[in-house]
C-alpha positions in Angstrom: 18.7 0.8 -35.7 21.4 3.5 -35.6 22.6 5.3 -32.5 20.4 8.3 -33.1 17.2 6.3 -33.1 15.4 6.2 -29.7 15.4 2.8 -28.1 12.0 1.1 -27.9 11.2 -1.5 -25.3 8.1 -3.7 -25.1 7.0 -3.7 -21.4 5.6 -7.2 -20.6 3.0 -7.4 -17.8 3.6 -11.0 -17.2 6.6 -13.3 -16.8 6.6 -15.9 -19.5 8.5 -18.2 -17.2 5.6 -18.8 -14.9 3.9 -22.1 -15.4 0.2 -22.5 -16.3 -0.7 -23.6 -12.8 -0.2 -20.2 -11.3 -3.3 -18.9 -9.6 -3.1 -15.5 -11.4 -5.8 -14.8 -14.0 -5.1 -15.8 -17.6 -5.3 -12.5 -19.3 -2.9 -9.7 -20.3 -3.2 -6.0 -20.5 -2.7 -4.1 -23.8 1.1 -3.7 -24.4 2.5 -0.5 -25.6 5.8 0.6 -27.1 7.6 3.1 -24.9 10.2 5.3 -26.6 13.2 6.3 -24.6 16.1 8.7 -25.4 19.1 7.0 -27.0 21.9 5.5 -24.9 20.0 5.3 -21.7 21.5 2.6 -19.4 19.5 -0.6 -18.9 18.4 -2.6 -15.9 16.8 -6.0 -16.1 13.7 -6.7 -14.1 12.4 -10.1 -13.2 8.6 -10.0 -12.7 7.1 -13.3 -11.5 3.7 -11.6 -11.2 4.4 -9.8 -8.0 1.8 -7.1 -7.8 2.4 -3.5 -8.7 5.6 -3.4 -10.8 4.5 -0.4 -12.9 5.5 2.0 -10.1 9.0 0.3 -10.0 9.3 0.8 -13.8 8.3 4.4 -13.5 10.8 4.9 -10.7 13.6 3.3 -12.7 12.8 5.6 -15.6 12.6 8.6 -13.3 16.3 8.1 -12.3 17.5 7.7 -15.9 17.4 4.0 -16.7 15.3 1.9 -19.0 13.9 -1.5 -18.2 14.3 -4.8 -20.1 12.2 -7.7 -18.8 13.6 -11.0 -17.9 11.1 -13.4 -19.6 13.0 -16.7 -19.2 16.0 -18.1 -17.3 18.0 -17.8 -20.5 17.7 -14.0 -20.2 19.4 -13.7 -16.9 23.1 -14.1 -18.0 22.7 -11.1 -20.3 21.8 -8.9 -17.3 24.4 -6.7 -15.7 22.0 -5.2 -13.2 19.1 -7.4 -12.0 16.2 -6.4 -9.8 13.7 -8.8 -8.3 10.7 -7.0 -6.8 7.9 -8.6 -4.8 4.9 -8.5 -2.5 3.1 -11.3 -0.9 4.0 -14.8 0.2 7.6 -16.0 0.7 6.6 -19.6 -0.3 4.8 -18.5 -3.4 7.7 -16.3 -4.5 10.3 -19.0 -4.1 8.0 -21.7 -5.6 7.5 -19.6 -8.7 11.2 -18.9 -9.1 12.0 -22.6 -8.6 9.3 -23.9 -11.0 10.3 -21.4 -13.7 14.0 -22.4 -13.4 15.3 -19.0 -12.1 17.0 -20.1 -8.9 20.3 -21.3 -10.3 20.6 -18.4 -12.9 20.0 -15.9 -10.1 22.7 -17.5 -7.9 25.1 -17.5 -10.8 24.4 -13.8 -11.4 25.3 -13.0 -7.8 28.4 -15.2 -7.8 29.6 -13.5 -11.0 29.7 -10.2 -9.1 27.0 -8.6 -11.1 24.7 -6.0 -9.4 21.7 -7.6 -7.7 18.8 -5.9 -5.9 15.8 -7.5 -4.1 12.8 -5.5 -2.9 10.5 -6.7 -0.1 9.8 -10.4 -0.8 12.7 -10.0 -3.3 14.9 -9.3 -0.3 13.5 -12.1 1.8 14.3 -14.5 -1.0 18.0 -14.2 -0.4 17.6 -15.6 3.1 17.6 -19.3 4.0 14.0 -19.7 5.0 10.9 -18.1 6.5 8.4 -19.0 9.2 5.8 -18.0 6.6 6.5 -21.3 4.8 9.2 -23.3 6.6 9.1 -26.1 4.0 10.3 -23.8 1.2 14.0 -22.9 0.9 15.2 -19.4 0.1 18.3 -18.7 -2.0 20.4 -19.1 1.1 22.8 -16.2 0.4 22.2 -15.3 4.0 21.5 -18.6 5.9 19.1 -17.2 8.4 15.3 -17.6 9.0 12.8 -14.8 8.8 10.1 -14.7 11.4 6.7 -13.0 12.0 6.4 -9.9 14.0 5.0 -10.4 17.5 1.5 -8.9 17.5 1.0 -8.6 21.3 1.5 -4.8 21.2 1.1 -3.8 17.6 -0.7 -4.3 14.3 0.5 -6.9 11.8 1.3 -6.4 8.9 3.8 -3.6 9.6 2.5 -1.0 7.2 3.8 2.5 6.8 6.9 4.7 6.9 9.9 3.8 9.0 13.6 4.2 9.2 16.6 2.5 7.5 19.2 3.4 10.1 22.7 2.5 9.0 24.1 2.9 12.6 22.2 0.2 14.4 25.1 -0.5 16.8 25.4 3.1 17.8 28.5 3.9 15.8 27.4 7.2 14.2 29.0 7.9 10.8 28.6 10.3 8.0 28.8 7.5 5.4 25.6 6.8 3.5 24.8 3.2 2.3 23.3 3.5 -1.2 21.9 6.9 -0.5 20.1 5.9 2.8 19.8 8.9 5.1 19.1 8.7 8.9 16.6 11.5 8.6 14.6 9.9 5.8 11.7 7.5 6.1 10.9 4.6 3.8 7.7 2.7 3.0 7.3 -0.8 4.4 4.5 -3.4 4.1 5.2 -6.9 5.5 4.4 -9.3 8.3 7.8 -11.3 8.3 11.2 -9.8 8.8 14.9 -10.6 9.5 15.2 -9.7 13.1 18.4 -7.8 13.9 21.0 -9.2 16.2 24.0 -7.0 16.7 27.1 -8.3 14.9 25.4 -11.3 13.4 25.4 -10.1 9.8 28.3 -7.6 10.2 30.8 -10.4 11.1 30.2 -11.9 7.7 30.8 -8.6 5.9 27.3 -7.3 5.5 26.5 -3.6 5.9 23.1 -3.3 7.7 20.3 -0.7 8.0 17.6 -1.3 10.6 14.2 -0.1 11.6 12.3 -0.6 14.9 8.6 -1.7 15.2 7.4 -1.7 18.7 10.2 -3.4 20.8 11.5 -5.4 17.8 14.5 -4.2 15.7 14.6 -5.7 12.2 16.7 -5.5 9.0 15.5 -2.8 6.7 18.3 -3.2 4.1 21.5 -5.2 3.8 24.4 -4.9 1.4 27.6 -6.8 0.6 29.8 -6.5 -2.5 27.4 -6.6 -5.5 24.2 -7.4 -3.5 21.8 -4.9 -2.1 18.4 -5.8 -0.8 15.7 -3.7 0.9 12.7 -4.7 3.0 11.1 -1.4 2.2 9.8 -0.3 -1.3 12.1 2.4 -2.7 9.7 3.0 -5.6 7.0 3.9 -3.0 9.3 5.9 -0.7 9.1 9.3 -2.5 12.4 11.1 -3.3 14.2 9.2 -0.5 13.4 5.9 -2.2 14.3 7.3 -5.7 17.6 8.4 -4.3 18.4 4.9 -3.0 17.3 3.3 -6.3 19.6 5.7 -8.3 22.5 5.1 -6.0 22.2 1.3 -6.6 21.9 1.6 -10.3 24.8 4.1 -10.5 26.9 1.7 -8.4 27.5 4.3 -5.6 27.5 2.1 -2.6 29.0 4.6 -0.2 28.5 8.4 -0.2 29.2 11.2 2.2 26.2 12.6 4.0 27.9 16.0 4.5 27.4 16.0 8.2 27.3 13.6 11.1 23.7 12.6 12.0 22.3 13.7 15.4 20.2 11.7 17.8 17.1 13.3 16.3 18.1 12.2 12.8 18.4 8.6 13.9 15.1 8.4 15.7 13.4 5.2 14.6 9.9 3.8 14.6 6.7 3.9 12.6 5.6 7.4 11.7 2.0 8.7 11.9 0.5 8.0 8.5 -1.6 10.8 7.0 -3.6 9.7 3.9 -5.4 11.9 1.4 -8.6 10.5 -0.1 -10.1 11.4 -3.4 -13.7 10.4 -4.3 -13.8 10.2 -8.1 -16.8 10.0 -10.4 -18.0 11.3 -13.7 -19.9 14.6 -13.5 -22.9 15.6 -15.5 -20.7 16.5 -18.5 -19.0 13.1 -18.5 -15.7 14.3 -17.1 -13.8 12.6 -14.3 -13.7 14.8 -11.3 -12.8 14.7 -7.6 -15.9 15.3 -5.5 -17.0 15.3 -1.9 -20.3 15.2 -0.2 -22.1 15.2 3.1 -23.3 11.8 4.1 -22.4 10.7 0.5 -24.5 13.3 -1.3 -22.1 14.8 -3.8 -24.5 17.3 -5.6 -24.4 21.0 -4.9 -27.2 22.1 -2.6 -27.8 25.5 -4.4 -30.1 24.2 -7.2 -30.6 27.6 -8.7 -27.0 28.6 -9.5 -25.5 25.2 -9.9 -28.4 23.2 -11.1 -27.7 20.6 -8.4 -24.7 19.4 -10.4 -22.0 17.0 -9.1 -19.6 19.0 -7.0 -16.4 19.4 -9.0 -13.2 19.9 -6.9 -10.7 19.3 -9.6 -8.9 16.7 -11.7 -7.8 13.5 -10.0 -4.3 13.2 -11.3 -3.5 16.8 -10.6 -4.9 16.7 -7.1 -3.1 13.5 -6.3 0.2 15.0 -7.3 -0.5 18.1 -5.2 -1.1 16.0 -2.1 2.0 13.9 -2.8 4.1 17.1 -2.9 2.5 18.3 0.4 3.7 15.1 2.0 0.8 12.7 1.9 1.9 9.2 2.9 -0.6 7.5 0.7 -3.3 8.5 -1.8 -6.6 6.7 -1.9 -8.9 6.9 -4.9 -12.5 5.8 -4.3 -14.4 5.2 -7.5 -17.9 6.1 -6.3 -19.8 5.2 -9.5 -17.8 2.2 -10.7 -18.1 3.5 -14.3 -20.6 0.7 -15.0 -21.1 1.5 -18.7 -17.4 1.1 -19.6 -15.7 -2.1 -20.9 -13.6 -3.4 -18.0 -10.3 -2.9 -19.9 -11.2 0.7 -20.6 -12.3 1.6 -17.1 -11.3 5.2 -16.7 -9.7 4.6 -13.3 -7.0 2.4 -14.9 -5.8 5.5 -16.9 -6.0 7.6 -13.7 -3.7 5.1 -11.9 -1.3 4.9 -14.9 -0.9 8.6 -15.0 -0.7 9.2 -11.3 1.9 6.5 -10.8 4.3 8.3 -13.2 4.7 11.3 -10.8 3.4 10.1 -7.4 5.8 7.7 -5.6 3.8 6.8 -2.6 1.3 3.9 -2.2 -1.9 4.2 -4.2 -5.2 2.5 -3.2 -8.2 2.1 -5.4 -11.7 1.3 -4.3 -14.9 0.7 -6.2 -15.9 -2.1 -8.5 -13.6 -4.7 -7.1 -16.0 -7.6 -7.6 -17.0 -10.4 -9.9 -18.6 -8.8 -12.9 -19.8 -9.3 -16.4 -18.1 -7.2 -19.1 -20.1 -5.2 -21.7 -19.6 -8.1 -24.2 -20.9 -10.7 -21.8 -17.5 -12.0 -20.6 -17.4 -13.0 -16.9 -14.5 -11.4 -15.1 -13.5 -12.2 -11.6 -12.7 -9.8 -8.8 -9.1 -11.2 -8.9 -9.0 -10.2 -12.6 -10.2 -6.7 -11.8 -7.7 -6.3 -9.0 -4.8 -7.5 -11.2 -5.7 -4.9 -13.8 -5.6 -2.2 -11.1 -2.2 -3.5 -9.8 -0.7 -3.6 -13.2 -1.9 0.0 -13.8 -0.2 1.3 -10.7 -2.3 0.5 -7.6 -0.7 -1.0 -4.5 -3.9 -1.9 -2.7 -7.5 -2.5 -3.6 -10.4 -1.5 -1.3 -13.5 -3.6 -1.1 -16.7 -2.2 0.4 -20.3 -3.5 0.0 -19.1 -6.9 -1.3 -17.1 -7.4 1.9 -20.3 -7.0 4.0 -22.1 -9.6 1.9 -19.1 -12.0 2.1 -18.9 -11.6 5.8 -22.6 -12.4 6.3 -22.1 -15.5 4.2 -19.0 -16.4 6.3 -21.1 -16.5 9.5 -24.0 -18.3 7.7 -21.5 -21.1 6.8 -20.5 -21.5 10.5 -17.5 -19.1 10.3 -16.0 -21.3 7.6 -13.9 -20.0 4.7 -14.9 -21.0 1.1 -11.9 -19.7 -0.7 -14.0 -18.0 -3.4 -14.6 -14.5 -2.1 -12.8 -11.5 -3.5 -11.0 -11.0 -0.3 -9.6 -14.6 -0.2 -8.7 -14.8 -3.9 -6.9 -11.4 -4.0 -5.1 -11.8 -0.7 -4.2 -15.4 -1.7 -2.5 -14.1 -4.8 -1.0 -10.8 -3.7 -0.8 -11.0 0.1 -3.2 -9.6 2.7 -1.5 -6.2 2.6 -3.0 -5.7 -0.8 -6.6 -5.9 0.4 -8.2 -3.0 2.3 -11.8 -3.3 3.5 -13.8 0.0 3.4 -16.4 0.0 6.2 -19.3 2.4 6.3 -21.1 2.0 9.7 -23.7 4.3 11.3 -24.8 4.5 15.0 -27.9 2.8 16.2 -28.8 3.9 19.7 -30.4 1.6 22.2 -31.5 1.9 25.8 -29.5 -1.0 27.0 -27.3 -3.9 25.6 -30.1 -6.3 26.3 -32.4 -4.8 23.7 -30.2 -5.9 20.8 -28.2 -9.0 19.8 -25.4 -6.8 18.4 -22.2 -5.7 20.1 -22.8 -2.4 21.9 -20.7 0.3 23.5 -21.5 2.7 26.3 -21.2 6.1 24.6 -20.2 9.5 25.9 -22.5 11.1 23.3 -26.1 9.9 24.2 -28.7 9.4 21.5 -31.7 11.7 20.7 -33.8 10.1 23.6 -30.9 10.0 26.0 -29.8 6.4 25.1 -26.5 5.6 26.6 -25.6 2.7 24.4 -25.2 2.2 20.7 -24.1 -0.4 18.1 -22.6 0.3 14.7 -24.7 -0.9 11.8 -22.9 -1.9 8.6 -24.3 -0.4 5.4 -23.8 -1.1 1.7 -24.4 0.8 -1.5 -22.7 3.9 -0.3 -24.6 4.0 2.9 -28.0 3.8 1.3 -28.9 0.4 2.7 -28.4 -0.8 6.3 -27.9 -4.4 7.2 -28.7 -6.4 10.4 -25.0 -6.8 10.9 -22.6 -4.9 13.2 -19.1 -3.5 12.5 -17.4 -5.9 15.0 -18.9 -8.9 13.1 -17.6 -7.5 9.9 -14.0 -6.7 10.9 -13.5 -10.0 12.7 -14.8 -11.9 9.6 -12.7 -10.0 7.0 -9.6 -10.4 9.1 -10.1 -14.2 9.1 -10.7 -14.1 5.3 -7.4 -12.4 4.6 -7.9 -8.7 4.6 -4.8 -6.7 5.6 -6.2 -3.3 6.6 -9.5 -1.6 7.6 -10.5 1.8 6.2 -12.9 2.8 8.9 -15.4 5.4 7.8 -18.4 6.7 9.9 -21.5 7.9 8.2 -22.5 10.0 11.2 -19.2 11.9 11.1 -18.9 12.2 7.3 -18.8 15.9 6.2 -19.3 17.2 9.8 -15.7 18.5 10.3 -16.2 17.6 14.0 -13.4 15.1 14.4 -13.2 11.3 14.1 -15.5 8.9 16.0 -12.9 7.9 18.7 -15.3 5.4 20.3 -15.8 3.5 17.0 -12.1 3.4 16.3 -11.1 2.1 19.7 -13.9 -0.5 19.6 -12.7 -1.8 16.2 -9.0 -1.7 17.2 -9.8 -3.9 20.3 -11.3 -6.5 18.1 -8.6 -7.2 15.4 -4.8 -7.2 14.9 -4.6 -5.8 11.4 -4.1 -2.0 10.9 -6.9 0.5 10.9 -7.2 3.7 9.0 -9.4 6.3 10.8 -11.7 8.1 8.4 -14.6 10.6 8.3 -14.9 13.8 10.3 -11.5 15.4 10.0 -11.9 19.2 9.9 -8.6 20.6 11.2 -5.0 19.4 12.1 -6.0 19.1 15.8 -8.4 16.3 14.9 -5.4 14.2 13.5 -3.5 14.8 16.7 -6.5 13.8 18.8 -7.1 10.6 17.0 -3.5 9.5 17.3 -3.3 10.6 20.9 -6.6 9.0 22.1 -6.8 5.9 19.9 -4.3 3.3 18.7 -5.3 3.9 15.1 -2.5 3.1 12.6 -3.3 6.0 10.1 -5.7 8.8 9.6 -7.4 10.0 6.4 -8.6 13.4 5.3 -10.5 14.6 2.3 -12.8 17.6 2.3 -10.6 19.8 4.5 -7.8 19.2 1.9 -10.0 19.6 -1.2 -11.5 22.8 0.0 -8.0 24.3 0.6 -8.8 24.9 4.3 -5.6 23.0 5.4 -2.8 21.3 3.6 -1.3 17.9 4.3 1.9 19.7 5.3 0.0 21.8 7.8 -1.4 18.6 9.4 2.1 17.1 9.6 3.7 20.2 11.0 1.0 20.3 13.7 1.6 16.6 14.5 5.4 17.2 14.7 4.8 20.2 17.0 2.9 18.0 19.4 5.7 15.4 19.5 4.4 12.9 17.0 6.8 11.2 14.6 6.0 12.1 11.0 7.6 11.9 7.6 8.2 15.2 5.9 8.2 15.5 2.1 11.6 15.5 0.3 11.9 16.8 -3.2 15.6 16.3 -4.0 16.7 12.9 -5.4 
């Protein structure tokens, strides 16, 4: 191959070093040859089957580098720049690295002064140990123990956009550590962290960037000599994260900010998360479209002019990119038809994720069809297999709906005992609970008094049609078409125990009404669980987002129709929130 020939790299979706006992499904995606311009610099990536690495590859390519995969310990010495990404469990990460023989080569790489970056669990790996699995040793580069966030006053996992403040001790400087800026926000998703103690790391030569969650300050990034590790995900942190990734790969540890940060610049804490949701299905012509309905009816009401066709609001990839550029903190795709006639490997949503993740560098969630299934050729495929395909195509989280209700009913039928076989348990066991979102579709059932039902009730400020002052929230399945004798409190408590990391809390009564979120429902669910909750259904204007953040302890809020119809943009919502004193992340476009 001469210098004028574009370089071709074969992107592996699995790490050949992992042994056959790993709990990940034994199949591989179709591999493809990717052509790059000649003479692009290379970074080596070690994937021990750590969730969504496609987005990291896309981010690396975006900032001008190509990826070569480390497939065995023998490949490590050839690497000049080595990155270890990761999500999930500290013990699983270190066990996989140890079993595959990577620990010593990684340590030798670091000792040789070669550039090393760890992301999320890849950062945690350089510490001595973690409360998540005290019996498993880390790499020990920093001989401290990670611990879990206290959840007395906040949701755990810590999910969302937070700071990486390089002046934790109060010494304000105009120096930037690997492109980190005090005014930027970065995407975190984790339950365990290195808690910050002033001077503890600095006295040993480490430069530290911190974030604050509740009353706890923790390490967001730390650097020394050739080592740079981040608790946040740069590949999911928009332009701010791409800037950090590029600075590391370019070897620019310190840069001038151009101005000394102000107190407002260094304000830390979790921002208010605004999520854009896209319902995706095939229309009557067989095209994939974004649609939206009232109480889940997505067909046009004017049967004369439209023929009652599926409402077409645009193309999924284009709309997702538009919302990303407006400042959406996450994008959620809900596959509302599951594309049941497609072979699993050719599910259209896989291509949607691949294309979206090339230009959208914030977290992507996919819902619909995450269940045990039988392929068109009769092959049985587990929910974990399906989830893995989505993760490898660019998703960061999977959302489970109807199947979660059935699993929760069985959980109680078994005496509140886990069986380890549900989609929630297998996926969270493999990828961590932050990768599993449960989409809940409840509706109100009004009752005259709590004594008339066995279900958990609330006293409501909006009485029922006959003046009823109480109601309970009935779980539904099949897109709201079938109600169950099961309430929302039962469901969320069960799925939290099963390993879910987040609740997407819809409300059938509010869907399509543009009248605001069901605040009573949100507060009731938040009081029952510790994991984060995303408020959904009913948003019609920016004031509804301010209201839900002011009057509930929700962790995020989701909009759909008001964005799709062009009535308001994500930026207008964020500007409104910022104007009322809420901490939000604003979109950055310059790397």
